[in-house]
C-alpha positions in Angstrom: 30.5 -10.9 -16.9 30.3 -9.4 -20.4 26.8 -8.8 -21.6 25.6 -10.9 -24.5 25.5 -9.2 -27.9 22.8 -11.6 -29.1 19.2 -10.4 -29.2 16.9 -11.9 -26.6 14.4 -14.6 -27.4 11.8 -16.4 -25.2 10.8 -20.1 -25.7 7.4 -21.2 -24.6 7.3 -25.0 -24.6 5.5 -28.1 -23.3 5.0 -31.7 -24.4 1.8 -32.2 -26.6 -1.3 -32.0 -24.4 0.9 -30.4 -21.7 -1.0 -27.1 -21.4 1.2 -24.9 -23.7 -1.9 -23.4 -25.3 -3.2 -22.1 -22.0 0.0 -20.1 -21.4 -0.1 -18.9 -25.0 -3.7 -17.8 -24.6 -3.0 -15.9 -21.4 -0.1 -14.0 -23.1 -2.2 -13.4 -26.2 -2.1 -9.8 -27.5 0.5 -8.7 -24.9 1.9 -5.5 -26.4 5.5 -6.3 -25.5 5.6 -9.7 -27.2 5.9 -10.9 -30.8 3.9 -14.0 -30.1 3.2 -16.4 -33.0 -0.4 -17.6 -33.4 0.5 -21.3 -33.2 3.3 -23.7 -32.6 6.5 -23.5 -34.6 7.2 -26.6 -36.7 10.2 -25.0 -38.6 12.6 -24.7 -35.7 11.5 -28.1 -34.3 12.0 -29.9 -37.6 15.3 -28.2 -38.3 16.6 -29.0 -34.8 15.9 -32.8 -35.3 17.3 -33.5 -38.7 20.9 -32.7 -39.9 20.0 -33.5 -43.5 17.3 -30.8 -43.4 19.8 -28.3 -42.1 22.2 -29.1 -45.0 19.3 -28.9 -47.6 18.4 -25.5 -46.2 22.0 -24.2 -46.3 22.4 -25.4 -49.9 19.2 -24.0 -51.3 19.2 -20.7 -53.3 17.5 -17.5 -52.1 14.8 -18.1 -54.7 14.2 -21.6 -53.4 14.4 -20.7 -49.7 10.7 -19.7 -49.2 9.6 -23.2 -50.5 12.0 -24.9 -48.1 10.6 -22.9 -45.2 7.0 -23.7 -46.2 7.8 -27.4 -46.4 9.3 -27.5 -42.9 6.1 -25.8 -41.6 4.2 -29.0 -42.4 3.8 -28.0 -46.0 1.8 -24.8 -45.3 0.9 -24.8 -41.6 1.2 -21.0 -41.5 -1.1 -20.7 -44.5 -3.7 -22.9 -42.9 -3.6 -20.9 -39.7 -3.9 -17.6 -41.6 -6.8 -18.9 -43.5 -8.6 -20.1 -40.4 -8.4 -23.7 -41.6 -6.2 -25.2 -39.0 -7.5 -28.1 -36.9 -7.2 -27.6 -33.1 -4.7 -24.8 -33.5 -4.5 -21.4 -31.9 -4.2 -19.1 -34.9 -6.7 -16.6 -36.0 -7.6 -15.6 -39.5 -5.2 -13.1 -41.2 -2.9 -13.0 -38.1 0.2 -13.1 -40.2 1.5 -11.1 -43.1 2.8 -14.1 -45.0 3.8 -12.0 -48.0 6.2 -10.1 -45.7 7.4 -13.4 -44.2 8.4 -15.0 -47.4 9.8 -11.8 -48.9 12.1 -11.4 -45.8 13.3 -15.0 -46.2 14.2 -14.7 -49.9 15.9 -11.3 -49.4 18.0 -12.4 -46.4 18.8 -16.0 -47.1 22.5 -16.9 -47.2 23.8 -20.1 -48.6 26.0 -22.2 -46.3 24.8 -20.5 -43.1 22.8 -22.4 -40.4 22.6 -19.1 -38.5 21.0 -17.5 -41.5 18.3 -20.3 -41.6 17.4 -19.8 -38.0 17.6 -16.1 -37.9 15.7 -15.7 -41.1 12.8 -17.6 -39.8 12.6 -15.9 -36.4 13.1 -12.4 -37.9 10.7 -13.1 -40.8 8.1 -14.3 -38.3 8.6 -11.1 -36.3 8.0 -9.0 -39.5 4.9 -11.1 -40.3 3.6 -10.2 -36.8 4.1 -6.5 -37.4 7.5 -5.9 -36.0 9.2 -2.6 -37.1 12.7 -1.6 -36.1 12.9 -0.1 -32.7 9.5 -1.3 -31.3 11.3 -3.2 -28.6 9.0 -6.3 -28.6 10.4 -9.6 -27.4 10.6 -12.4 -30.0 8.9 -15.6 -28.9 9.1 -19.2 -30.2 6.1 -21.2 -29.2 6.3 -25.0 -29.8 5.3 -28.4 -28.6 8.3 -30.4 -27.4 8.4 -34.1 -27.8 10.5 -35.7 -25.1 11.0 -38.8 -27.3 13.0 -36.6 -29.7 14.7 -34.5 -27.0 13.1 -31.5 -28.6 13.7 -29.2 -25.6 17.4 -29.7 -25.7 17.7 -29.6 -29.5 15.5 -26.5 -30.0 17.3 -24.7 -27.1 20.8 -25.4 -28.5 19.8 -24.4 -32.0 18.3 -21.1 -31.0 21.1 -20.3 -28.5 23.6 -20.1 -31.4 21.9 -16.9 -32.6 19.9 -15.6 -29.6 20.1 -15.0 -25.9 17.4 -17.5 -25.0 15.4 -18.2 -21.9 12.6 -20.7 -21.6 9.3 -21.1 -19.8 8.4 -24.8 -19.8 5.0 -26.2 -18.7 4.9 -29.3 -16.5 1.6 -31.3 -16.1 0.8 -34.0 -13.6 1.4 -37.3 -15.3 -2.1 -38.6 -14.3 -4.0 -35.8 -16.0 -1.5 -35.7 -18.9 -1.9 -39.4 -19.6 -5.7 -39.1 -19.4 -5.6 -36.3 -22.0 -3.2 -38.1 -24.3 -5.2 -41.4 -24.2 -8.1 -39.5 -26.0 -5.9 -39.3 -29.1 -3.8 -42.5 -28.5 -5.6 -45.2 -26.5 -2.8 -47.7 -27.1 -0.1 -45.5 -25.6 2.6 -47.5 -23.9 2.8 -46.7 -20.1 6.5 -47.5 -19.7 7.5 -45.2 -22.5 5.2 -42.5 -21.3 6.8 -42.5 -17.9 10.3 -42.5 -19.4 9.4 -39.4 -21.5 7.8 -37.6 -18.6 11.0 -38.1 -16.6 13.3 -37.1 -19.5 11.3 -33.9 -20.0 11.9 -32.8 -16.4 15.6 -33.6 -16.7 15.8 -31.7 -20.0 14.6 -28.5 -18.2 17.4 -28.8 -15.7 19.9 -29.3 -18.5 18.5 -26.3 -20.4 19.1 -24.1 -17.3 22.6 -25.4 -16.9 23.8 -25.3 -20.5 21.6 -22.9 -22.5 19.9 -20.1 -20.5 17.5 -19.2 -17.7 14.5 -21.5 -17.3 11.2 -21.2 -15.6 9.3 -24.4 -14.7 5.6 -23.6 -14.7 3.1 -26.1 -13.3 -0.1 -26.3 -15.4 -2.3 -27.0 -12.4 -1.1 -24.0 -10.6 -1.6 -21.8 -13.6 -5.2 -22.9 -13.7 -5.9 -22.6 -10.0 -3.7 -19.6 -9.1 -3.4 -17.8 -12.4 -2.4 -14.3 -11.1 0.5 -15.5 -9.0 1.8 -17.6 -11.9 1.4 -14.9 -14.5 3.1 -12.3 -12.4 6.1 -14.6 -12.2 5.9 -15.3 -15.9 5.9 -11.5 -16.7 8.8 -10.9 -14.3 10.8 -13.7 -15.8 10.2 -12.5 -19.3 10.8 -8.8 -18.3 7.5 -7.7 -19.5 4.8 -5.7 -17.7 2.1 -7.4 -15.8 -1.4 -6.5 -16.8 -4.8 -7.8 -15.7 -5.3 -8.7 -19.4 -2.9 -11.7 -18.9 -5.4 -13.3 -16.6 -7.9 -13.7 -19.4 -7.7 -16.6 -21.9 -8.1 -15.1 -25.4 -7.3 -15.8 -29.0 -6.5 -12.8 -31.2 -7.8 -10.6 -28.3 -11.2 -12.3 -28.2 -12.4 -14.6 -25.4 -11.9 -18.1 -26.7 -12.0 -21.8 -26.0 -10.3 -23.3 -23.0 -6.7 -24.5 -22.7 -5.6 -27.9 -23.9 -9.1 -29.4 -24.3 -9.9 -26.8 -27.0 -13.6 -27.2 -27.4 -14.5 -28.1 -23.7 -15.6 -24.6 -22.6 -14.8 -20.9 -22.7 -12.3 -19.5 -20.3 -10.0 -21.7 -18.2 -11.3 -25.2 -17.7 -10.6 -26.5 -14.2 -12.1 -29.9 -15.0 -8.9 -30.9 -16.8 -7.1 -31.1 -13.5 -8.8 -34.1 -11.9 -10.8 -35.7 -14.8 -8.3 -38.5 -14.7 -10.0 -39.8 -11.6 -13.0 -40.8 -13.7 -11.0 -42.1 -16.7 -7.9 -43.9 -15.4 -8.1 -47.3 -13.7 -6.6 -47.4 -10.2 -3.8 -49.7 -11.3 -2.8 -47.3 -14.0 -2.5 -44.4 -11.5 -0.5 -46.7 -9.2 1.9 -47.5 -12.1 2.4 -43.8 -12.8 3.1 -43.1 -9.2 5.7 -45.8 -9.1 7.5 -45.0 -12.3 7.3 -41.2 -12.8 9.5 -38.8 -10.9 7.7 -37.6 -7.7 8.4 -34.0 -8.6 6.0 -34.3 -11.5 2.9 -34.8 -9.4 0.6 -32.0 -8.4 0.0 -32.3 -4.6 -3.4 -30.6 -4.9 -2.7 -28.8 -1.6 -2.2 -25.2 -2.6 1.5 -26.0 -3.0 4.1 -23.2 -3.3 5.9 -24.7 -6.3 3.7 -23.1 -8.9 6.6 -21.7 -10.7 10.3 -22.5 -10.2 13.1 -20.7 -11.8 15.5 -23.6 -12.4 18.8 -23.4 -10.7 17.7 -20.7 -8.2 15.9 -20.8 -4.9 12.3 -19.5 -4.7 
């Protein structure tokens, strides 16, 4: 089989409140990664909306930086860099935004979707300190809404320009629902189950149609961090180091995983808190309508990480 001429790129993804920030925090400051400080709205928005892709392809090089800023929630990168984000991962002055926008304006090509995607990924790499020949792996870190088929859309869009592989977090529906209800107490249970199931199926489709995929269980990452992180490093072809066992932000010990302000380090309470917050009938509904593969057996299971499409 002929080797791909496309540069490699790693996607880190999970549904909102699915534990993506825990993985991001463990990989924080890894010397072989160009890891953005927070989730990527540009690629996600571009993948969802054909009209936005056309607008981007039609804009001039001078107008391109403004278009990119708009798709990043009208200045998400600026808010992170200033330390003004709300419940985001970024640290102050973590990006060279002047270099980011300069790269975009200098390399934008009208009429090219590939240019839109590559300009963002490469400009972000430059903003993170990339210099030619440093060999670091580019990473796209984003929340993936199953209701919008984000995993499939983002994967296909990036695969046009890069040799992609993805690490996708899976969280037990009971704990995931408990976390989401904090933000959305009127969440519809039927739609929630449908989206949980769709996300699992999208990972399989990614592995079949886009590139290698690693399914990583949030609960096992919390309880057996070293085993999981060794597999993550192996999958990403980066060196394992004890540093990936510590949850940090910008190299400093930081707040815990998806509950943000709950505690420092890795918060194990997030795994079973649903027992105190979800009624028994809600748990029973989830167990009837969500795929059985989604549930954490709480028995030291050996399915902490699964490379989709291969035996483990």
